[in-house]
C-alpha positions as CSV (number, residue, x, y, z in Angstrom):
1,M,30.3,64.0,70.4
2,T,28.0,63.0,67.5
3,A,24.2,62.7,67.8
4,S,24.4,59.0,67.3
5,A,27.1,58.6,69.9
6,T,25.0,60.6,72.3
7,A,21.9,58.5,71.6
8,D,23.9,55.2,72.0
9,S,25.6,56.3,75.3
10,V,24.4,54.6,78.5
11,S,25.5,54.8,82.1
12,P,28.1,52.2,83.2
13,S,25.4,50.5,85.3
14,A,23.1,50.3,82.2
15,A,25.9,49.0,80.0
16,A,25.3,45.5,81.0
17,S,21.8,45.7,79.5
18,P,21.8,46.9,75.9
19,S,18.1,47.5,75.9
20,V,17.9,50.3,78.4
21,S,17.6,53.2,76.0
22,N,15.8,53.8,72.8
23,D,17.1,55.7,69.7
24,A,16.3,59.0,71.5
25,G,18.3,58.0,74.6
26,H,15.1,57.6,76.7
27,V,15.3,55.0,79.5
28,G,12.8,52.2,79.4
29,Q,12.4,51.4,75.7
30,P,14.6,48.7,74.2
31,T,16.7,49.3,71.1
32,P,15.9,46.5,68.7
33,A,18.8,44.0,68.1
34,G,18.5,44.8,64.4
35,V,19.1,48.5,65.1
36,R,22.1,47.7,67.3
37,S,23.7,45.3,64.7
38,G,23.0,47.8,61.9
39,R,24.7,50.5,63.9
40,A,27.7,48.2,64.5
41,E,27.9,47.6,60.7
42,I,27.7,51.3,60.0
43,D,30.4,52.0,62.5
44,D,32.6,49.4,60.8
45,L,31.9,50.9,57.4
46,D,32.7,54.4,58.7
47,A,36.0,53.2,60.0
48,R,36.9,51.7,56.7
49,I,35.8,54.8,54.8
50,L,38.0,57.0,57.1
51,A,40.9,54.6,56.6
52,L,40.5,54.9,52.8
53,I,40.2,58.7,53.0
54,T,43.5,58.8,55.0
55,E,45.1,56.6,52.4
56,R,43.8,58.8,49.6
57,V,45.2,62.0,51.4
58,N,48.6,60.4,51.7
59,T,48.6,59.2,48.0
60,A,47.5,62.7,46.9
61,A,50.4,64.3,48.9
62,E,52.9,62.0,47.1
63,I,51.4,62.9,43.7
64,Q,51.5,66.6,44.5
65,A,55.2,66.3,45.6
66,A,56.1,64.5,42.4
67,R,54.3,67.0,40.3
68,I,56.0,70.0,42.0
69,A,59.4,68.3,41.8
70,D,58.9,68.0,38.1
71,G,58.1,71.8,37.9
72,G,54.3,71.4,37.6
73,R,51.4,72.7,39.6
74,R,50.3,71.3,42.9
75,L,46.7,70.9,41.6
76,D,45.4,69.5,38.4
77,L,42.0,71.1,37.9
78,K,41.2,68.9,34.8
79,R,41.7,65.8,36.9
80,E,39.6,67.2,39.8
81,T,36.8,67.9,37.3
82,E,37.0,64.3,36.2
83,I,36.8,63.1,39.8
84,I,33.8,65.3,40.5
85,A,32.0,63.9,37.5
86,R,32.7,60.4,38.6
87,Y,31.3,61.0,42.0
88,R,28.2,62.8,40.5
89,G,27.6,59.9,38.2
90,A,27.8,57.4,41.0
91,L,25.9,59.3,43.7
92,G,23.9,62.0,41.9
93,R,24.0,65.6,43.0
94,P,25.2,64.8,46.5
95,G,28.2,63.2,44.9
96,V,29.5,66.6,44.0
97,T,29.5,67.6,47.6
98,V,31.2,64.4,48.6
99,A,33.9,64.8,45.9
100,M,34.5,68.4,46.9
101,A,35.0,67.4,50.5
102,V,37.4,64.6,49.6
103,L,39.3,66.9,47.2
104,E,39.6,69.6,49.9
105,L,41.0,67.1,52.3
106,C,43.6,66.1,49.8
107,R,44.8,69.6,48.8
108,G,47.9,71.2,50.1
109,R,49.4,68.3,52.1
110,V,52.9,68.8,50.6
């Protein structure tokens, strides 16, 4: 369970009242409506990001299979370097970490 899932969890009896716990999960302090709606939006964004990553993994597997069928290598390191540079350009230094994680997920699915 994630830290945010733990902080957002409430007992079934408290579920009817969304303001029974604060961000740290302590009873008695309300969670502001703006925080709850923001969290809902982030949850939606995360679901969409995960769906896109799954789509990317599947597309990468198709590309790898086609490359191998044509006698090529499973990975194209030049292409991966271009992708890392694109993520770094958009997100700064943390973009390298994000790109590496995405590329790792997409490798070896053939």
